[in-house]
C-alpha positions in Angstrom: 0.0 0.0 0.0 1.3 3.4 -0.8 1.2 6.1 1.8 -2.3 7.5 2.3 -2.8 11.1 3.2 -5.8 13.2 3.7 -7.4 16.2 5.4 -10.3 18.6 5.6 -11.6 20.6 2.7 -10.2 23.9 4.0 -6.7 22.4 4.2 -6.0 23.3 7.8 -5.8 19.7 9.0 -3.6 17.2 7.2 -2.9 13.6 8.3 -1.1 10.5 7.2 -1.8 6.9 7.7 1.4 5.1 8.5 0.0 1.7 7.5 -3.1 0.3 6.0 -6.2 0.1 8.2 -7.2 -2.9 10.3 -10.5 -3.1 8.5 -12.9 -0.9 6.6 -16.6 -0.8 7.6 -19.4 0.8 5.6 -21.8 1.7 8.4 -25.4 2.2 7.7 -26.6 3.0 11.3 -28.9 5.9 11.9 -26.3 7.7 14.1 -23.8 7.7 11.2 -26.4 8.8 8.7 -27.4 11.8 10.8 -23.8 12.7 11.9 -22.4 12.8 8.3 -25.6 13.8 6.5 -25.4 10.9 4.1 -26.7 7.3 3.6 -23.7 5.8 5.3 -20.1 6.4 6.4 -17.0 4.5 5.4 -14.7 4.1 8.5 -11.2 2.8 8.2 -10.2 1.4 11.6 -6.6 2.2 12.5 -4.4 2.2 15.6 -3.8 5.6 17.3 0.0 5.3 16.7 -0.5 4.7 13.0 -2.3 7.9 12.3 -0.2 11.0 12.3 -1.5 14.6 12.3 0.8 16.6 10.0 -0.9 20.0 10.6 -3.9 21.7 12.0 -5.9 21.5 15.2 -8.8 19.2 16.0 -11.6 19.4 18.5 -13.4 16.4 20.0 -17.2 16.6 19.9 -19.1 14.1 22.0 -22.0 12.6 20.1 -24.8 10.4 21.4 -25.1 6.8 20.2 -27.8 4.2 20.2 -25.5 2.0 22.4 -25.0 4.8 24.9 -21.2 4.3 24.7 -19.0 7.4 24.4 -18.4 8.5 20.8 -16.1 11.4 20.1 -15.9 12.9 16.6 -12.7 14.8 15.8 -13.3 17.9 13.7 -11.1 20.5 12.1 -11.3 23.7 14.3 -11.4 25.9 11.2 -14.0 24.2 8.9 -15.7 21.8 11.4 -15.2 18.8 9.0 -15.4 15.4 10.8 -12.1 13.5 10.2 -12.3 10.5 12.6 -14.0 9.2 15.7 -13.1 7.1 18.7 -15.4 5.0 20.8 -15.0 4.7 24.6 -11.3 5.5 24.8 -10.2 2.6 22.7 -6.7 2.9 21.1 -8.1 3.2 17.6 -9.4 5.8 15.3 -12.4 5.3 13.0 -11.1 7.4 10.1 -13.6 8.8 7.6 -12.1 7.2 4.5 -13.7 9.9 2.2 -11.4 12.5 3.8 -8.4 10.8 2.1 -6.9 12.6 -0.8 -7.7 9.4 -2.8 -11.3 9.0 -1.7 -11.6 5.7 -3.5 -8.4 4.1 -2.1 -10.2 2.0 0.6 -13.2 -0.1 -0.3 -15.4 -1.5 2.5 -14.5 -4.9 3.8 -18.0 -5.2 5.3 -21.3 -3.4 5.5 -22.7 -3.1 9.1 -26.0 -2.0 10.6 -27.8 -2.8 7.3 -31.0 -3.1 9.3 -31.2 0.7 9.0 -29.8 0.9 5.4 -31.8 3.3 3.2 -33.9 1.2 0.8 -32.4 2.5 -2.4 -28.8 1.7 -1.3 -27.5 -1.4 -3.1 -24.8 -3.5 -1.4 -22.5 -5.3 -3.8 -23.1 -9.1 -3.7 -19.4 -9.8 -3.1 -19.2 -7.7 0.1 -20.2 -9.1 3.4 -23.2 -7.4 5.0 -24.6 -7.7 8.6 -27.9 -6.5 10.1 -26.0 -5.2 13.1 -22.3 -6.1 13.5 -20.2 -9.2 12.9 -17.9 -11.4 14.9 -14.4 -9.9 14.4 -12.8 -13.3 15.1 -14.6 -14.7 12.1 -14.6 -11.7 9.8 -11.1 -10.3 10.4 -8.0 -11.8 9.0 -5.4 -13.2 11.5 -3.1 -10.2 10.9 -5.9 -7.8 11.8 -6.7 -9.7 14.9 -3.1 -9.7 16.0 -2.8 -5.9 15.4 -6.0 -5.3 17.4 -4.7 -7.4 20.3 -1.3 -5.6 20.3 -3.0 -2.2 20.4 -5.3 -3.3 23.2 -2.4 -4.6 25.2 -0.7 -1.2 25.1 -3.7 0.6 26.8 
């Protein structure tokens, strides 16, 4: 994988992924739909220490979730664009993949929360889809599981 960089539309925040993501989810939950103002969000899950902020400042905005767990969305302080989220203080970022310079670089590995998918959204037949979520030990490759465990051990 070549280096992936991205940022907000105003250019104040720039970031770099220092590796590929653990996994890429296309989330169709109602929280994501409302928060991004779209039919779904594409989140690339990556460890905190593999996402480098190159410039700019971010602010964390606490958002409600159906689960009740803490969900902080990190936004550019200049243009307010959401760049990534974290959930409950876990050592991962859920990077909004469409903030990458190459917005098509990361295709979803799975579609989640399809129970609230808008009826006109068509999920490709070759992509796994789940009414709610999946079992990571089944869905994730061994390398992804190992990276997840290593990051969790550092907490």
